[in-house]
N, C-alpha and C positions, 0 to 999 in steps of 0.2 A: 053598589059599591062596598070594597073589602073593610070590613073595621077592624081596627087593632085595638086588643086589651091593653087599657093600661094599669100595671100591679104597681100598690102602695104597699109598705113595708108598715107594720104596728111598732109602737115602739119610739122612745127617743132617739135621736142623732149626739152621738158623742159630741161635746164640746171642748172646744181649746182654750177657753179662759175660763176663770172663776164667775161663778152665776151664782144667781138666789132662784129658789124653787119652793111655793109657797111658803113663804117666810123663812126658810133653812138656807143658810151661804153653803153652797159645795166649792169646791178646789174642782178646777179643771178636770175633766173627764180622762183628757188626754195631756199629759207635760213630756216634752223633750226627755228621751231615754226611757221612758215607759216599756216594760214587759206587759205585753197583753195576749190574751187568750182567743184564737177563733172558735165561735161557737157554730158557725152555718158555713154552708156551701157558696152562699150570696145567693143574691137575686137581680135580674135586671129587671132595674126601675128606671122607667121613664121620668124625669125629672124639667126644669126650666132649661138645663142646658144638655138635653137629650137623653141619650142611654148614659146609665150609672150602674157599676155595679157594686151593689150592696149588700155586706158581710154583719152579722151580729156578733161583736167580743165582749169579752168581759173587762172590764175598767174598773178603777178604783171606786167606782160610783154603781156599779151593776152593770148590768147587761146593756150594752149600747147599740146603736146602729153606725157604722163608719164606711164612707163611701172609700172605695181604695181607686186612686186614680191607675193610670195606666202605667206610670212606671214603677208602681207598685207591684201591680200585678207581674209585671214580667221578670221582675226579680223574686217574686213566687214563683212562677212558673218555673224557672231557672233553679230555683233552690229546692224546692218543695213538689214539684211535679204540675204536671198541667192539669189534672182531676182535682177541681178545688174541695172534692170531696175528701181527699185525701189529707187538708188543711185544718181540717175538724179536729179540734182539741191542741194545736202545732201553736207555742208561743214564738210570739214577734214581736220585735221591737218600733218603738215610733220615734219617727224623725222629725219634728218640727222645722219647718224654714217660713219665716216670715217672706212677706212679697208685695207686690202691688201689680196688681191684673185689672188691664182696662181700667186704670184709673181708682179703683179701691183696694184698700188694704187688705189682706188677708192671711191668715195661717194656713201654710197646706201642711198635710199630717201625710207621711209617707209611711206604710208598713213592710217594714223588712226585717230580712234576718239576720242572723249574728253576722258582724263585720262592717257592714257597712255606716257610712258617715258620710256628710257635706264635705268637701272641699270648699278651698277660700271662697271661689266664684258660685257655691251654692247648688253646685251638682253632685249627684249623688255617686258614689265612689265606693268601691270593696277595699279595704283598708291595704289588702296586696297589692293594688294597682298604682296606689303612690308611689311614685320613683322621683328621685333625685335627676330632674332633670340634666344636671353635670357630667354625671358618670352613670347614670341609667339604671343605678342599683335601687332595689326595693328597700321603702322604710315603711318600718312597722309599727 
């Protein structure tokens, strides 16, 4: 039987809500609109939801791990290139979205470049993609 190696990353994962650790209160590692720096090329880690792309980032509370979802990865590929080694030391933006997935309240973190935002339906869009439906002109 062929065995598969499971990779774990060391260090804490970035939190999206305020927390307490060893008796000290901390602001959330990630807040909506934060700028963070990518510190690693990422690793594929097998988690409870399958394979995940985990990157080390610099947050307000130091180095933390963050799982980049596929939407984030697609945006970063388009804007920074397909080799994640080239993403190291690049500053990116964090957009947080509260949602309910499988009956559980969650906060989704999107790692994006400048110009991205959530539209009124909670979908990621590039600012230049927002148009006035009446006349088709861009709203910036």
